[in-house]
C-alpha positions in Angstrom: 14.2 19.2 -29.4 12.5 20.5 -25.6 9.6 21.2 -27.3 9.0 17.7 -28.2 9.9 16.2 -24.9 7.5 18.4 -23.0 4.7 17.2 -25.5 5.2 13.3 -24.2 5.2 14.4 -20.9 2.0 15.8 -20.9 0.2 13.7 -23.0 2.2 11.1 -20.9 0.2 12.3 -18.1 -3.0 13.4 -19.7 -3.2 9.6 -20.9 -2.7 7.7 -17.3 -4.7 9.4 -15.5 -8.3 8.4 -14.9 -11.1 10.4 -14.9 -12.6 11.7 -11.7 -15.6 9.7 -11.3 -17.1 8.5 -7.9 -19.1 5.6 -6.9 -22.6 5.3 -7.9 -25.2 2.4 -7.2 -26.1 2.8 -11.0 -23.2 3.9 -13.0 -21.7 7.3 -13.7 -23.4 9.6 -16.3 -21.3 10.5 -19.2 -22.7 14.4 -18.8 -23.7 14.4 -14.2 -24.6 12.2 -11.9 -25.6 12.8 -8.4 -27.0 9.8 -6.7 -27.4 9.1 -2.7 -27.9 5.6 -2.0 -27.6 3.5 1.2 -24.4 2.1 3.1 -26.4 0.6 6.3 -29.1 1.4 8.4 -30.5 -0.6 11.6 -33.0 0.2 13.6 -31.9 0.2 17.2 -31.9 3.9 17.5 -33.5 7.3 16.6 -32.0 9.7 14.5 -31.2 13.0 16.0 -28.4 14.2 14.4 -26.7 13.7 11.0 -22.8 13.9 10.3 -21.1 13.9 6.7 -17.7 14.0 5.6 -16.9 14.2 1.8 -13.6 13.5 -0.5 -13.2 15.1 -3.6 -11.2 14.6 -7.1 -10.5 17.0 -10.0 -9.0 15.6 -13.2 -8.3 12.8 -12.0 -5.1 14.1 -11.2 -5.7 15.2 -7.2 -7.8 13.6 -5.1 -8.0 14.9 -1.4 -10.9 14.8 1.8 -11.8 12.1 4.5 -14.9 10.3 3.8 -14.5 8.2 6.7 -17.7 7.3 8.7 -15.7 8.0 11.6 -14.8 11.2 10.2 -19.0 12.0 9.5 -19.9 10.7 13.2 -17.2 13.3 15.2 -18.5 16.0 13.2 -21.8 15.6 14.5 -20.9 14.3 17.7 -22.6 10.6 17.2 -22.5 7.2 19.6 -25.0 5.2 18.1 -25.3 5.3 14.2 -28.4 4.5 13.0 -28.5 5.0 9.4 -25.4 5.1 7.1 -25.6 6.8 3.1 -23.5 8.1 0.5 -23.8 10.7 -2.1 -21.9 10.9 -5.6 -21.5 14.1 -7.8 -19.9 13.6 -11.1 -19.6 16.4 -13.6 -17.9 15.8 -16.5 -15.8 13.3 -15.5 -13.5 16.4 -14.6 -14.8 16.2 -10.7 -16.1 14.6 -8.5 -17.4 14.4 -4.7 -18.5 11.4 -2.8 -19.7 11.6 0.7 -20.6 9.5 3.7 -23.4 10.3 5.9 -24.0 9.0 9.2 -27.2 9.8 10.9 -27.6 8.8 14.8 -28.0 9.9 18.5 
């Protein structure tokens, strides 16, 4: 009876969790995705610094990180933003990584 309950709990966890995917402007590949895309761009300032912030998802069960624009700005000490891009990587739906890249002065 304990084996049946353990199996049911395990199957429920597997069925109800999503795959580990990241946002992609062209969709996610079944085996591998590595895409970089634009979010925002201006020409009001030069580009002398670049900061990156990332979040990671494993098996659709664990998601950690901070991929915010403000964190990417803080990491590179950027006060004037010129470009904001994102980069997403997914492997077999088991692992995904999403990064925000901020460039500016």
